[in-house]
Residue frames as qw, qx, qy, qz and C-alpha x, y, z in Angstrom:
[[0.241, 0.866, 0.072, -0.432, -7.94, -30.74, 4.65],
 [0.760, 0.413, 0.262, 0.427, -6.70, -30.64, 1.02],
 [0.204, -0.877, 0.120, 0.418, -3.85, -28.18, 0.66],
 [0.660, 0.734, -0.146, 0.073, -1.89, -27.08, -2.39],
 [0.828, -0.033, -0.119, 0.547, 1.83, -27.90, -2.45],
 [0.341, -0.737, -0.039, 0.582, 4.06, -25.16, -1.05],
 [0.362, -0.114, 0.491, 0.784, 5.67, -24.65, -4.47],
 [0.083, 0.580, 0.657, 0.474, 2.29, -23.95, -6.10],
 [0.249, -0.882, -0.373, 0.144, 1.26, -21.48, -3.40],
 [0.424, -0.534, 0.185, 0.708, 4.63, -19.74, -3.67],
 [0.281, 0.174, 0.598, 0.730, 4.14, -19.44, -7.43],
 [0.046, -0.763, -0.600, -0.238, 0.62, -18.03, -7.03],
 [0.332, -0.857, -0.190, 0.346, 1.65, -15.40, -4.48],
 [0.443, -0.345, 0.341, 0.754, 4.76, -14.45, -6.45],
 [0.222, 0.381, 0.626, 0.643, 2.76, -13.94, -9.63],
 [0.146, -0.860, -0.487, -0.042, 0.24, -11.76, -7.78],
 [0.370, -0.797, 0.033, 0.476, 3.15, -9.52, -6.74],
 [0.389, -0.241, 0.529, 0.715, 4.59, -9.36, -10.25],
 [0.268, 0.340, -0.202, -0.879, 1.67, -7.82, -12.10],
 [0.159, -0.112, -0.911, -0.363, -0.31, -10.92, -13.09],
 [0.574, -0.232, -0.054, -0.783, -4.09, -10.91, -12.92],
 [0.577, -0.182, 0.695, -0.389, -5.92, -13.47, -10.82],
 [0.873, 0.374, 0.127, -0.286, -7.36, -15.13, -13.96],
 [0.579, 0.642, -0.501, 0.040, -3.93, -15.46, -15.54],
 [0.189, -0.478, 0.787, -0.342, -2.52, -16.89, -12.29],
 [0.781, 0.044, 0.472, -0.406, -5.37, -19.40, -12.28],
 [0.840, 0.508, -0.111, -0.154, -4.57, -20.50, -15.84],
 [0.366, 0.672, -0.620, 0.171, -0.79, -20.67, -15.46],
 [0.212, -0.390, 0.797, -0.410, -0.85, -22.52, -12.13],
 [0.441, -0.083, -0.840, -0.304, -3.68, -24.84, -13.12],
 [0.082, -0.303, -0.781, 0.539, -5.94, -24.00, -10.17],
 [0.006, 0.748, 0.625, 0.223, -9.42, -22.54, -9.91],
 [0.064, 0.610, -0.019, 0.790, -10.00, -18.80, -9.50],
 [0.656, -0.677, -0.130, -0.307, -11.62, -19.56, -6.14],
 [0.869, -0.235, -0.147, 0.410, -8.37, -21.15, -4.96],
 [0.438, 0.351, -0.046, 0.826, -6.41, -18.06, -5.99],
 [0.278, -0.690, -0.104, -0.660, -8.92, -15.82, -4.24],
 [0.802, -0.569, -0.174, -0.044, -8.84, -17.83, -1.01],
 [0.776, -0.071, -0.121, 0.615, -5.05, -17.80, -0.94],
 [0.190, 0.524, 0.020, 0.830, -5.05, -14.04, -1.52],
 [0.522, -0.708, -0.131, -0.457, -7.45, -13.55, 1.40],
 [0.873, -0.410, -0.146, 0.221, -5.37, -15.76, 3.70],
 [0.645, 0.138, -0.051, 0.750, -2.14, -14.05, 2.67],
 [0.008, -0.659, -0.098, -0.746, -3.71, -10.60, 3.00],
 [0.658, -0.705, -0.141, -0.224, -4.88, -11.24, 6.55],
 [0.854, -0.293, -0.062, 0.425, -1.48, -12.60, 7.59],
 [0.517, 0.329, 0.050, 0.788, 0.46, -9.83, 5.84],
 [0.204, -0.779, -0.120, -0.581, -1.64, -7.06, 7.41],
 [0.757, -0.653, -0.038, -0.009, -0.91, -8.51, 10.85],
 [0.826, -0.031, 0.011, 0.563, 2.78, -9.03, 9.99],
 [0.288, 0.563, 0.046, 0.773, 3.23, -5.40, 8.91],
 [0.438, -0.786, -0.111, -0.422, 1.33, -4.16, 11.95],
 [0.832, -0.542, 0.002, 0.120, 3.56, -6.09, 14.34],
 [0.816, -0.075, 0.141, 0.556, 6.97, -5.77, 12.65],
 [0.337, 0.541, 0.113, 0.763, 7.11, -2.27, 11.17],
 [0.469, -0.849, -0.245, -0.002, 7.59, -0.50, 14.49],
 [0.502, -0.756, 0.163, 0.387, 10.08, 1.96, 16.02],
 [0.717, 0.505, 0.205, 0.435, 11.41, 2.94, 12.60],
 [0.381, -0.645, 0.079, 0.658, 14.44, 5.23, 12.91],
 [0.511, 0.604, 0.436, 0.430, 14.04, 7.63, 10.01],
 [0.271, -0.289, -0.005, 0.918, 15.33, 11.05, 8.99],
 [0.285, 0.247, -0.226, -0.898, 12.91, 11.89, 6.20],
 [0.375, 0.351, 0.851, -0.108, 9.41, 10.62, 5.37],
 [0.205, 0.127, -0.398, -0.885, 7.58, 11.33, 2.13],
 [0.400, 0.346, 0.767, -0.364, 3.82, 10.84, 1.82],
 [0.280, 0.164, -0.480, -0.815, 1.55, 10.56, -1.18],
 [0.621, 0.232, 0.623, -0.415, -1.73, 8.99, -2.23],
 [0.029, 0.162, -0.789, -0.591, -2.52, 6.95, -5.33],
 [0.640, 0.186, 0.131, -0.734, -5.91, 6.57, -7.01],
 [0.072, -0.007, -0.956, -0.285, -7.66, 3.39, -8.05],
 [0.602, -0.087, 0.026, -0.793, -11.25, 2.18, -7.98],
 [0.217, 0.001, 0.962, -0.165, -13.30, -0.81, -6.93],
 [0.396, 0.479, 0.774, -0.120, -16.14, -2.25, -9.03],
 [0.341, 0.760, 0.402, 0.380, -16.82, 1.06, -10.81],
 [0.306, 0.204, -0.120, 0.922, -15.42, 4.56, -10.96],
 [0.005, 0.400, 0.551, -0.732, -17.12, 7.08, -8.70],
 [0.285, 0.293, -0.179, -0.895, -18.62, 8.96, -11.65],
 [0.491, 0.023, -0.714, -0.498, -20.26, 5.74, -12.93],
 [0.019, -0.016, -0.904, 0.428, -21.42, 4.43, -9.56],
 [0.469, 0.213, 0.321, -0.795, -24.98, 5.80, -9.82],
 [0.741, 0.325, -0.270, -0.521, -25.70, 3.71, -12.90],
 [0.244, 0.318, -0.915, 0.052, -23.82, 0.59, -11.72],
 [0.793, -0.277, -0.291, -0.459, -26.00, -2.37, -10.80],
 [0.908, -0.381, -0.172, 0.019, -25.66, -4.19, -7.47],
 [0.358, 0.661, -0.452, 0.481, -22.52, -2.33, -6.47],
 [0.740, -0.363, -0.499, 0.268, -21.05, -3.89, -3.27],
 [0.413, -0.896, -0.046, 0.155, -19.89, -1.97, -0.24],
 [0.519, -0.556, 0.341, 0.552, -16.73, 0.05, -0.88],
 [0.599, 0.482, 0.472, 0.430, -17.36, 0.54, -4.60],
 [0.139, 0.986, 0.082, 0.049, -16.12, 3.69, -6.28],
 [0.383, 0.747, -0.393, 0.375, -12.87, 5.61, -6.07],
 [0.856, -0.470, -0.095, 0.194, -10.28, 4.17, -3.69],
 [0.213, 0.861, -0.363, 0.286, -7.18, 6.02, -2.50],
 [0.892, -0.214, -0.237, 0.321, -4.10, 4.33, -1.04],
 [0.128, -0.946, 0.238, -0.177, -2.07, 6.58, 1.26],
 [0.908, 0.013, -0.205, 0.366, 1.60, 5.68, 1.71],
 [0.232, -0.932, 0.277, -0.015, 4.46, 6.98, 3.82],
 [0.911, 0.254, -0.139, 0.293, 7.96, 6.00, 2.63],
 [0.554, -0.706, 0.179, 0.403, 11.32, 6.44, 4.31],
 [0.450, 0.857, -0.202, -0.148, 13.52, 8.39, 1.88],
 [0.075, -0.679, 0.729, 0.038, 16.72, 6.54, 2.85],
 [0.370, -0.138, 0.917, -0.049, 15.72, 2.89, 3.26],
 [0.396, 0.028, -0.569, -0.720, 12.71, 3.11, 0.88],
 [0.058, -0.223, -0.936, 0.265, 10.66, 1.30, 3.54],
 [0.372, -0.500, -0.409, -0.666, 6.89, 1.73, 3.38],
 [0.032, 0.125, -0.690, 0.712, 6.35, 2.73, 6.99],
 [0.342, 0.353, 0.651, -0.578, 2.57, 3.10, 6.87],
 [0.126, -0.106, -0.660, -0.733, -0.27, 2.66, 4.40],
 [0.313, 0.345, 0.625, -0.626, -3.99, 3.25, 4.53],
 [0.033, 0.285, 0.763, 0.579, -6.92, 2.59, 2.17],
 [0.075, 0.623, 0.588, -0.511, -9.84, 5.00, 2.12],
 [0.354, 0.865, 0.320, 0.157, -11.12, 8.13, 0.43],
 [0.529, 0.342, -0.067, 0.773, -9.12, 11.34, -0.05],
 [0.264, -0.813, -0.160, -0.493, -10.71, 13.37, 2.72],
 [0.153, -0.700, 0.464, -0.521, -9.77, 14.54, 6.19],
 [0.851, -0.350, 0.257, -0.294, -10.86, 11.39, 8.05],
 [0.955, 0.216, -0.057, 0.195, -8.63, 9.12, 5.96],
 [0.385, 0.676, -0.348, 0.523, -5.72, 11.54, 6.35],
 [0.471, -0.646, 0.378, -0.467, -6.19, 11.50, 10.13],
 [0.964, -0.171, 0.187, -0.086, -6.11, 7.69, 10.31],
 [0.821, 0.437, -0.136, 0.340, -3.10, 7.49, 8.02],
 [0.184, 0.721, -0.364, 0.561, -1.07, 10.18, 9.81],
 [0.658, -0.570, 0.314, -0.379, -1.93, 8.77, 13.23],
 [0.991, -0.024, 0.106, 0.081, -0.68, 5.32, 12.21],
 [0.640, 0.592, -0.204, 0.445, 2.45, 6.78, 10.59],
 [0.143, -0.762, 0.370, -0.512, 3.35, 8.77, 13.70],
 [0.826, -0.431, 0.270, -0.244, 2.92, 5.69, 15.93],
 [0.968, 0.152, 0.040, 0.196, 5.45, 3.68, 13.88],
 [0.445, 0.719, -0.265, 0.463, 8.30, 6.22, 14.03],
 [0.749, -0.345, -0.363, 0.434, 11.01, 6.12, 16.68],
 [0.390, -0.354, -0.069, 0.847, 12.10, 9.75, 16.39],
 [0.249, 0.792, 0.147, -0.537, 11.28, 13.17, 15.03],
 [0.603, 0.199, 0.579, 0.511, 11.47, 13.28, 11.23],
 [0.135, 0.352, -0.230, -0.897, 11.33, 15.66, 8.33],
 [0.457, 0.444, 0.761, -0.122, 7.93, 15.18, 6.70],
 [0.094, 0.282, -0.408, -0.863, 7.17, 16.09, 3.07],
 [0.441, 0.479, 0.751, -0.110, 3.80, 15.92, 1.32],
 [0.194, 0.396, 0.483, 0.757, 2.17, 17.47, -1.69],
 [0.105, -0.149, 0.124, -0.975, -0.22, 20.41, -1.36],
 [0.460, -0.429, -0.706, -0.325, -3.30, 18.33, -0.50],
 [0.261, -0.571, 0.228, -0.744, -5.01, 20.19, 2.36],
 [0.880, -0.365, -0.219, -0.211, -6.04, 16.99, 4.16],
 [0.747, 0.082, -0.396, 0.528, -2.38, 16.47, 5.10],
 [0.102, 0.439, -0.244, 0.859, -2.16, 19.94, 6.57],
 [0.603, -0.483, 0.000, -0.635, -5.29, 19.60, 8.70],
 [0.929, -0.207, -0.307, 0.018, -4.28, 16.12, 9.92],
 [0.613, 0.196, -0.386, 0.661, -0.77, 17.20, 10.94],
 [0.107, -0.449, 0.210, -0.862, -2.11, 20.25, 12.77],
 [0.741, -0.415, -0.101, -0.519, -4.91, 18.37, 14.53],
 [0.934, -0.155, -0.283, 0.151, -2.63, 15.51, 15.60],
 [0.256, -0.909, 0.327, 0.005, 0.16, 17.93, 16.58],
 [0.948, 0.202, -0.016, 0.246, 2.55, 15.72, 14.59],
 [0.407, -0.810, 0.284, 0.313, 6.05, 16.45, 15.95],
 [0.755, 0.216, 0.398, 0.474, 7.92, 16.79, 12.65],
 [0.080, -0.501, 0.253, 0.824, 9.76, 19.35, 10.55],
 [0.496, 0.499, 0.710, 0.010, 6.97, 19.58, 7.99],
 [0.094, 0.474, -0.284, -0.828, 6.91, 21.17, 4.54],
 [0.690, 0.507, 0.484, -0.180, 4.67, 20.90, 1.49],
 [0.247, -0.183, 0.599, 0.739, 5.80, 20.65, -2.11],
 [0.468, 0.620, 0.389, -0.496, 3.12, 22.46, -4.11],
 [0.444, 0.097, 0.676, 0.579, 2.94, 21.59, -7.80],
 [0.316, 0.602, 0.034, -0.732, 1.87, 24.13, -10.40],
 [0.587, 0.257, 0.733, 0.227, 0.27, 22.54, -13.44],
 [0.038, 0.245, -0.398, -0.883, 0.16, 23.92, -16.96],
 [0.675, 0.278, 0.024, -0.683, -2.75, 23.82, -19.35],
 [0.779, 0.059, 0.624, -0.018, -3.81, 20.42, -20.60],
 [0.238, 0.541, -0.573, -0.568, -2.37, 19.41, -23.94],
 [0.060, -0.029, 0.980, 0.188, -3.32, 16.67, -26.34],
 [0.328, -0.333, -0.678, -0.568, -6.77, 15.32, -27.23],
 [0.518, -0.403, 0.167, -0.736, -9.81, 15.94, -25.07],
 [0.924, -0.256, -0.015, -0.284, -10.34, 13.35, -22.38],
 [0.514, 0.483, -0.654, 0.274, -6.66, 12.50, -21.98],
 [0.814, -0.411, -0.411, -0.009, -6.14, 10.12, -19.10],
 [0.643, -0.096, -0.326, 0.686, -2.91, 11.43, -17.57],
 [0.202, -0.849, -0.295, 0.389, -2.80, 14.64, -15.47],
 [0.361, 0.920, -0.042, 0.149, -1.55, 17.94, -16.90],
 [0.721, 0.286, -0.292, 0.560, 2.17, 18.63, -17.00],
 [0.504, -0.758, -0.173, 0.377, 3.88, 20.10, -13.92],
 [0.463, 0.758, 0.010, 0.459, 5.47, 23.40, -15.02],
 [0.111, 0.592, -0.449, 0.660, 6.79, 24.58, -11.64],
 [0.654, -0.434, -0.598, 0.160, 6.91, 23.73, -7.94],
 [0.108, -0.695, 0.249, -0.665, 6.87, 25.77, -4.78],
 [0.535, -0.147, -0.747, 0.367, 7.71, 24.81, -1.20],
 [0.384, -0.675, -0.022, -0.629, 5.83, 25.90, 1.88],
 [0.300, 0.129, -0.792, 0.517, 7.24, 25.34, 5.37],
 [0.552, -0.573, -0.448, -0.407, 4.43, 24.43, 7.77],
 [0.642, -0.748, 0.106, -0.130, 6.25, 23.77, 11.04],
 [0.838, -0.349, 0.230, 0.352, 9.75, 23.25, 12.39],
 [0.005, 0.804, -0.429, -0.412, 12.92, 23.72, 10.37],
 [0.906, 0.233, 0.347, 0.070, 12.91, 21.31, 7.40],
 [0.405, -0.390, 0.514, 0.647, 15.98, 21.03, 5.18],
 [0.513, 0.618, -0.056, -0.594, 15.08, 22.63, 1.80],
 [0.196, 0.450, -0.802, -0.340, 17.20, 20.05, -0.01],
 [0.004, 0.065, 0.997, -0.052, 14.95, 17.23, 1.21],
 [0.455, 0.394, 0.403, -0.689, 11.54, 18.80, 0.59],
 [0.407, 0.270, -0.619, -0.615, 10.22, 16.55, -2.17],
 [0.789, 0.018, 0.451, -0.416, 7.92, 13.61, -2.82],
 [0.464, 0.529, -0.615, -0.356, 9.95, 11.95, -5.58],
 [0.034, 0.195, -0.974, 0.108, 10.46, 8.64, -3.79],
 [0.449, 0.275, 0.665, -0.529, 6.76, 8.41, -2.87],
 [0.615, 0.560, -0.071, -0.550, 5.75, 9.08, -6.46],
 [0.335, 0.447, -0.805, -0.200, 8.24, 6.51, -7.76],
 [0.214, -0.010, 0.924, -0.317, 6.74, 4.03, -5.32],
 [0.611, 0.414, 0.296, -0.606, 3.34, 4.72, -6.91],
 [0.562, 0.522, -0.512, -0.387, 4.77, 3.55, -10.23],
 [0.089, 0.264, -0.954, 0.109, 6.11, 0.38, -8.61],
 [0.448, 0.195, 0.696, -0.527, 2.63, -0.30, -7.21],
 [0.659, 0.510, -0.008, -0.552, 1.03, 0.11, -10.63],
 [0.461, 0.497, -0.705, -0.209, 3.59, -2.22, -12.20],
 [0.043, 0.215, -0.939, 0.265, 3.34, -4.86, -9.44],
 [0.329, 0.313, 0.775, -0.438, -0.44, -5.15, -9.04],
 [0.130, 0.295, 0.738, 0.593, -2.67, -5.75, -12.02],
 [0.083, -0.760, -0.640, 0.075, -5.62, -4.12, -10.29],
 [0.177, -0.752, -0.044, 0.634, -3.78, -0.76, -10.44],
 [0.350, 0.003, 0.590, 0.727, -3.11, -0.93, -14.19],
 [0.311, 0.468, 0.115, -0.819, -4.99, 1.80, -16.04],
 [0.574, 0.413, -0.295, -0.643, -7.47, 1.19, -18.86],
 [0.288, 0.123, -0.942, -0.124, -7.88, -2.55, -18.31],
 [0.726, -0.383, -0.283, -0.495, -10.53, -4.85, -16.87],
 [0.655, 0.015, -0.655, 0.376, -8.14, -6.02, -14.15],
 [0.176, -0.495, 0.280, -0.804, -9.44, -3.51, -11.58],
 [0.034, 0.015, 0.878, -0.477, -10.64, -4.67, -8.17],
 [0.396, -0.394, -0.631, -0.538, -14.21, -5.93, -7.98],
 [0.630, -0.674, -0.385, -0.008, -14.34, -5.97, -4.16],
 [0.064, -0.872, 0.310, -0.373, -12.74, -3.49, -1.77],
 [0.799, -0.503, 0.321, -0.072, -11.87, -6.31, 0.63],
 [0.908, 0.156, 0.206, 0.329, -9.77, -8.13, -1.97],
 [0.353, 0.828, -0.096, 0.424, -8.18, -4.83, -2.96],
 [0.387, -0.805, 0.357, -0.275, -6.97, -4.40, 0.63],
 [0.917, -0.226, 0.316, 0.092, -5.73, -8.00, 0.78],
 [0.769, 0.500, 0.068, 0.391, -3.68, -7.45, -2.39],
 [0.089, 0.872, -0.231, 0.422, -2.15, -4.31, -0.91],
 [0.675, -0.634, 0.351, -0.141, -1.26, -6.04, 2.35],
 [0.932, 0.055, 0.253, 0.252, 0.49, -8.82, 0.41],
 [0.560, 0.712, -0.010, 0.422, 2.29, -6.31, -1.80],
 [0.134, -0.891, 0.277, -0.332, 3.67, -4.19, 1.05],
 [0.781, -0.473, 0.406, 0.032, 5.11, -7.19, 2.90],
 [0.857, 0.314, 0.233, 0.336, 6.63, -8.44, -0.37],
 [0.353, 0.832, -0.064, 0.423, 8.07, -5.00, -1.12],
 [0.333, -0.844, 0.315, -0.279, 9.40, -4.32, 2.40],
 [0.671, -0.489, 0.549, -0.091, 10.71, -7.74, 3.37],
 [0.850, 0.120, 0.493, 0.140, 11.25, -9.83, 0.18],
 [0.616, 0.743, 0.140, 0.221, 12.12, -7.63, -2.78],
 [0.634, -0.292, 0.077, 0.712, 15.79, -6.65, -3.13],
 [0.184, 0.941, 0.084, -0.271, 16.04, -2.94, -3.88],
 [0.805, 0.459, 0.047, 0.372, 18.37, -2.55, -6.87],
 [0.173, 0.819, -0.250, 0.486, 20.10, 0.55, -5.50],
 [0.519, -0.669, 0.401, -0.350, 20.33, -0.53, -1.86],
 [0.507, 0.319, -0.800, -0.026, 21.10, -4.21, -2.73],
 [0.037, -0.112, -0.891, 0.439, 19.07, -5.26, 0.32],
 [0.152, -0.656, -0.702, -0.232, 15.38, -5.20, 1.16],
 [0.117, -0.693, 0.009, -0.712, 13.95, -1.95, 2.56],
 [0.765, -0.613, -0.101, -0.171, 13.33, -3.70, 5.89],
 [0.847, -0.117, -0.098, 0.508, 17.00, -4.67, 6.09],
 [0.348, 0.475, -0.015, 0.808, 18.09, -1.13, 5.18],
 [0.374, -0.696, -0.038, -0.612, 15.84, 0.22, 7.95],
 [0.060, 0.370, -0.788, 0.488, 17.30, -2.21, 10.50],
 [0.747, -0.174, 0.157, -0.623, 14.05, -4.13, 11.07],
 [0.979, -0.018, 0.200, -0.034, 15.54, -7.49, 10.05],
 [0.212, -0.679, 0.621, 0.328, 18.86, -8.98, 9.02],
 [0.361, -0.014, 0.883, 0.300, 17.67, -11.48, 6.40],
 [0.363, 0.112, -0.445, -0.811, 15.65, -11.65, 3.21],
 [0.586, 0.163, 0.658, -0.444, 12.21, -13.15, 3.63],
 [0.136, 0.098, -0.768, -0.618, 10.81, -15.29, 0.81],
 [0.637, -0.122, -0.257, -0.717, 7.37, -16.50, -0.21],
 [0.668, -0.094, -0.737, 0.045, 7.95, -19.91, 1.34],
 [0.183, -0.033, -0.613, 0.768, 8.37, -18.14, 4.69],
 [0.411, -0.028, 0.050, -0.910, 5.04, -16.40, 4.16],
 [0.714, -0.080, -0.569, -0.400, 3.33, -19.69, 3.27],
 [0.499, -0.070, -0.768, 0.395, 4.71, -21.18, 6.49],
 [0.084, 0.025, 0.416, -0.905, 3.25, -18.27, 8.49],
 [0.594, -0.050, -0.261, -0.759, -0.12, -18.75, 6.78],
 [0.693, -0.083, -0.711, -0.083, -0.09, -22.45, 7.67],
 [0.317, -0.045, -0.690, 0.650, 0.85, -21.67, 11.27],
 [0.258, 0.013, 0.229, -0.939, -2.08, -19.26, 11.57],
 [0.621, -0.116, -0.528, -0.567, -4.64, -21.73, 10.23],
 [0.213, -0.127, 0.822, -0.512, -6.63, -23.34, 13.05],
 [0.048, -0.340, -0.924, -0.167, -9.58, -25.75, 13.06],
 [0.303, -0.305, -0.146, -0.891, -12.91, -23.97, 12.70],
 [0.414, -0.371, -0.817, 0.151, -14.54, -25.01, 15.96],
 [0.331, -0.827, -0.252, -0.379, -16.71, -23.28, 18.49],
 [0.705, -0.610, -0.172, 0.318, -15.33, -21.60, 21.58],
 [0.292, -0.835, 0.171, 0.435, -12.17, -19.61, 22.21],
 [0.555, -0.068, 0.575, 0.598, -10.42, -20.90, 19.08],
 [0.305, 0.722, 0.520, 0.339, -12.94, -19.09, 16.89],
 [0.163, -0.974, -0.083, 0.137, -12.28, -15.86, 18.74],
 [0.516, -0.547, 0.409, 0.517, -8.54, -16.28, 18.29],
 [0.518, 0.305, 0.607, 0.520, -8.95, -16.85, 14.56],
 [0.128, 0.911, 0.356, 0.162, -10.90, -13.60, 14.33],
 [0.347, -0.869, 0.147, 0.321, -8.11, -11.73, 16.10],
 [0.579, -0.199, 0.545, 0.573, -5.51, -13.13, 13.68],
 [0.414, 0.553, 0.581, 0.430, -7.56, -12.08, 10.66],
 [0.012, -0.981, -0.195, -0.006, -7.67, -8.51, 11.85]]
């Protein structure tokens, strides 16, 4: 099997986590777009499994949740007139839960913005925590229904934003300005000083800066939902285990006590290589399928 040098694969994956588009990565690294895509798929599968296995029993005091919008192939409002739209096209929401102290992304989920997606996200988040936490979300009702239905054992409060009238030209892209906020205690006894979603919202900005497919008003948006999920899986492992947080001076995973060393892209490439197995019939094929999930 022909395989790119480790240095080239490290460069490709690093550029994908630093805001470069797949086409620009292809040009800079001197490889085909298909090579970049295949490496993204391989890395995404491995990273999803790595996060699933290693982000467990997180000891946290405060968790903040938020969701960020993007789209695949076409925006939801344009989907009816889009030709040959693949499965998963339209608006895509990424749900994230971040530990306020270590800045670790404890859980993430890709789906719509409705109750079912909130249930899956909150169920996964709860399973990764080692103790009772203070939980803060915005006023989106899907959070409320999911927490109540799951009987999430947390001191839970909502930060409800009050928006002013839109200013500027018609059709402005950014949301209206927040003029006030209100807090609503849902269950338990949350500390009023820690009822906010600031860290989760700041993480949304980091996502938009680190993945070209989240950049607004460009043609770098995701064309397939599957590749969108692979890019997110790669990003969250890079953010949690490889990227040094400037304030903490360690990675979020180190701050959370999940590891004692900084992981690098060469380590990820080694994991990808270790997971690759010959495509043969029999039990090996089944094992490959399990790894990819």
